[in-house]
N, C-alpha and C positions, 0 to 999 in steps of 0.2 A: 650675482647669480648666487654663488655657492656657500653665499652665507647661509642659505636655506636650503641648502640640499638636501636637509633630511628631515624637511617640512614640509612649505609650501611649495617649491617647485618639484622633490621629489615627484608628491604625491598626484596635481597636475600632470607631468608625465607620465606616472602610472596610468592614470585614466585614461590618459589620450591615447593611449597604446594600446587598453582594453577596448576601448571604443572604435578601435580602427580595427577590431578583430585578435588579437593575440589572446593571450590566455591571461588568466589573474596576474599582475606580476606584483610581491614577490611569491606568491602561495605556488604557483604553479609553473612560471619562468623565472628565471631571473635575470635582470636587467640592473647595472651598475651606472646611474648618473654620471657618469662621470666622461668626458671626454676624452677622444686616443686618435692623434696628430698624426699623421705617415705623412713625412717628407715627399715631395712630388719627386724629387731626385733619386730618390730611392727608389719608388713606384715606377718612373723610367726605366732603371735596371731590371725590376721585375716583370715588365711589361716583355723586355727583350728575353726574357730568362723562358717567358711563356712562349716566347715566338720560337726560342730553341728546342723546348720542351713540345710542341704543337710540329714541328717538319721531324724531330726524330721519331718519336711515336706514330707518326703516320707512315713513315718509311718502310717499302714494301717488305726490304731485307730483318727490318725491326717487327713486321707485325709475323712475320712468318716463322720467322726462331721463338718470339716468347709464347703462339700458342700452339708450338710440336708436341709438347707434352700438356696441352693444358685439356680440361673436359674434352670431348667432341663437340658438342654444341658452341664453344667458343671458338672452334677453328675459322668456321667461314666466316671471310669480310661483311663485313655490313654497312652501310652508307649513315646510316645515323649518326646526330652528331648533337653531345647531349650538351642544351642549355644551362645547365647550373652548372657546370662543373669547377670544384673547388681546390684551390691550391692554398696549403697552411703552410705558414712560416712562423719560423723564430727567430727576431730581429735584432741578433745576440750582439751583446758591446764586446765582446771579445771575440768571436767568431765572422760578427756582421751575418748579414740576413740569411738565411737558409730553409731550403724547404726541406718541410719533415714528411710530408705525405701530398696523394695527388686522389683525389674526391671525385668521382663522379657521380655519384648519388647527393652530396653532400646537401646536408638541412638547413633551413634557418633563411635563404637567399630572401625570401618576402618578410619574414618578422626582422631583416635586416636594414630593408628598404625603409623600413617603417622605422626602425629607432634612431636611425642616420638622420632622416627629414625630420622627423615628429621633434628631435632634439633639438637640432638645429632652429626652429622656427620658434619653439617655447622659448631660449636662451640669447643670451647676447652676443651669441656667436655671429648674427648677421649682422654684425654694427665690424667683424674684424675683414678685410680687404684681402687680408694675406690666407684669405681662406678658401676653396674652392664650396660653393654649396653644393649636397649634397641632391639629387634631383626631386622633385615634387613627385611625389604618390602616384599622381594620375600620371604622370610621363614614365616614371619605370615602368607601372605596370602595361602601360602600353610598347613600354620596349619588351617587357617579358612576351606579350603577344605575339609583337613580329615576330620574336626570334621561334617562336611555335609555328608562325604561319609561314615563315621561308621552310623550316623545319617540313613540314606537311608538304608544303607544293613542291619541294626537292624529291619528296617521296615518292608522290601518288602523282605530281604533275599539276593536282588543284586542289585544295582543300577537300575532301574527303566527307563523304555523304553519312560515314556510320559515328558510332560515340566517340568521344575524349575520354578515357577513363584515367584516371587516377591511381594507383595501384600498389598498395602497400602490405607487407604482415598482416595476420588479422589481429595480431597481439598490441603494434602498434596502431592501428583505428581504435581500440579502443583505449590504451593508456597513454599510446606516446606522446612525448611532451610537442612535438611537431602535427599533431592530427590536425589543431585551427590551421596550421599553416594549408594543408592540403586542402581543405574549405573554402579557402581566400585564393587559392590557385584556381579552384573552379569555378567561386564565380568571375572572376574575371574571363575564362570561356565562353561562360555562360551570357556576360552580360553582350558580350559578341555576338548572339545566338547562335553558338556549338554546343550541339550537344555534350553533356558533362557530366560526369558523377565518380563518386571514389569508391572505392573497392578495396576487393582480397582477392585475388587467385584460387582461392575455393571457390568462389562466384561464378568464377567465368567456366563455359562450354564450345566446344568443337565438337560443329557438325559439318567437318569433311570441308569444308570451305570457306566458311567466315566463325570466327570469334566470336561468341555473344558474352553479354552481361545482363542477367533478368531478361534475357531473349530480344533483347537487342542488338544488334551489329557493332562491334568494334573495331575503329580504322586504327587511331591512335593512342599510345599507352605512354603516360610518364611512367617509370617505373620506379616506385620507393625501396623495395624491397631489400633486406638484406641476407638472401640467397641469392650472393649473386651469381652463381652457375645454377637454376632454378633443378637444385635437384629432389626437392621434397615434392611428393604424389601430387600435392596440391597445383603443381605447375603442370599438369600433362597439358591442362587445354592452351594454356600459353605456349609452351614449347612446342606445339603441332604448327597452332599459329605463326610466330614462327619463322619455325624451318620451311613453313611453306611462303616466304616472304608476303603473305599477306596484312601483315600489322606493321605499324613503323610502334619499335619497342628503343627506348632510350632512359636510361644507360642499361645495356647488354651484354651479356657474359661477353661477347667479342671486347665491346668497350673498353669492357672491366680488365679483362684477361690483357689487351694493349697500352690500359693508360694508367690504372689505379690497382689493380694487385700490387699487393706490398715487396711482392718477390722482384718486383720490377726497381726499386729503391737500387739494387744491387749490381746491378747493368747500368743504369744514370751515374749513379757516383765513380762507380771501377772500372778503368780504358781496359780490363781485361779482353773485354769481346765486343770491342770497338770496331774492327775490320768486319767479324761474321755480321753485327746488328747494322752496320751502316752508317755509323755516326762520324761526320767530319772529324779531324784535330779540332778545327777550332770551338766544334759545338760539342765537343768532349770537355775544351779546356773550360770551358763556361761550367756544364754538368758539375764536373770533379769542382769547381771551386763553390760551388750552392745547394750542391746535393750530401752531406754527412755521411762520410762511410758506411754501408750497409754492406750486412754479411749474410746468407742465409745458413742457419746452422747444419751443418752437416755432421759424422761420424769425425771428419778430419779436419778440423776446425774447433772440435771444440774447447780443445785443452788450451788452446791460445787466445782465445776470447774468454774461457772464465778465468784465465790468468790476468786480465786487464778487465775483469769483468767492471767495475767501478767505473769506466771511459762510457758504456755502453746502454740504453736501454732496449729493452727484448719486446717483439711484438706480434702478435697472432697473424701469418701473411692475409688472414683471410676476417680481422677483426672489425671493431668498428666502434665508433663515439667512445674511444680508450677501451675497452672493454679486450680482459685479458691480458694488458699490459704489467708487465715486469719490472722493476726496479732493481733494480744489481744486490741488492740486501737479500731480494728473494729470493736470487737466483745461486747456482751452484756447481759444481763439475757433476754429478749427482743427476740433477734436478734438468742440466741441459739436456742427458744422454739420455732422461726418461722422454722427454719432450722428442728429440730424435726418434729413439726407438720408436715408440709409441706412434711416429707419423703424425704427430703435433707441429706443423711446419711454423717456424718461428724466423725474423731475421733479428739479430746483434746491431744497433743503428747505434753511432757515434752520438754522443749526446751534444744536446746545444743548447745552451743557458738560456733559458726566457730572460726581458729584458721588464723590469720592476716600472708601472705606471710611473710616471714623471707628471709633474704638471703644477700649478697655482694653486689649481682646483681641488687637489689631492688632499685630505682631511689630514691631519697629523695625527701619523702612530700606523695609518693605514697599508698593510704594504702588498701588493696585489703584483702577482706578473700574467703579462700579455702573450697573447699569441696574433698572428694576423694573416686573414684567411682571404683572399682574392677569386675573385669568381670572374672567371672570361667565358667569354663564348666564341668559338673559332679565329682562338688566338686573339680577339680583342675585350678588355676587360670593361666590365661594365657596374663593379660591386666590389665594396670593400665593408669586409666588417673584422670583428675584431673581439676577444674575450677575455677578463678577466680572472685568474684563479687566483685561490687563497694558498697554493701550495705549488712552492716551484717544481716538484719534482712532477707533479703530476695532474688531471684536471681536476677541478675542486668549484664550480660557480654556484657554488653556496653563496647566500649575500653574507657580508656585502660584496660579495663575485659576481661575475653575471656576464651578458653578451654588453658590449660598450658600444655606445653609437661613436661612429667613425670618419674622420674627414681627413681632406688631404690639404698639407698646408704646403702656399709655394716659399 
């Protein structure tokens, strides 16, 4: 098959993805037509880890402590559970698999489902009995709809009459790499007879008892905004509806503050706060083994961290898509002090090497470093995706890098 990876097969694969609703590849979205196999035994360990993560982050003591200094809108407990939460891992040859971060509003879950299945169908992987077939696209999209239906019925008691609104920031709706994914999700809803649209927060209005979009009542919001605490004025209507409890919104400020805010990585990786957070010793052992030591930058730890900065990657607390990440060469004591003084929240996370993409199908001389994204809902894994970067120290998905077809090997 991969004798023609740069020719006929690649072209057929990219054309099939575009026909299924993805952007033009590779001009608008980068996909590397190389299979990335993840061992079933590794996934079993990661599944158990996600179970621990769920147990810890839903514990009342955890939620109370981590929201105590969050913005007021994030302090009230909410029942919503995001159906596209993604855990990002580095499968380090030296350190074993490590959680780098959790994303409650991770992009790419529909694209990944298409990439995995279409590659499998077009390639000769179907002949390999040691691989688990990715679910057919129709089965995968039905699973997405089932999760959404479960969330809606749990919140309202039945499917709501109002609109299912997929909400993102205005700029992302115009130029974002995943705007077509939002249209695919909208169409999944519409096929099932659910009123659905894609819109921005500044297009919503609050009439005192209902959230409206273009004059239509909104009941259920799939939130893709990266303004995690809805602090901008454009979120005035959404904040009012959310605080009134009249709409379902996931993810939301409460889920972000309790699950995916990067400051939580310090609590997950270090045992210092276990008693206050209600973390059991056996769960703490799992977390500390698989979450690299992470420290929130403070005045009292700058000197120590700066002295061994080569061991760390520096991440903004509320960054996303790799934005704001600083490597050790970009920081020193003075810059770290300025970040703390300005109030720019950062964490220093122990560096975890990414593995090179391996296999007989990898063209000679091609070096691509991979990460793994595991998608789960209520503790149950339903999707894998991964990416190949041209650089080992940051995320560069330009060709020949990009999103990878990801499969499970027994």
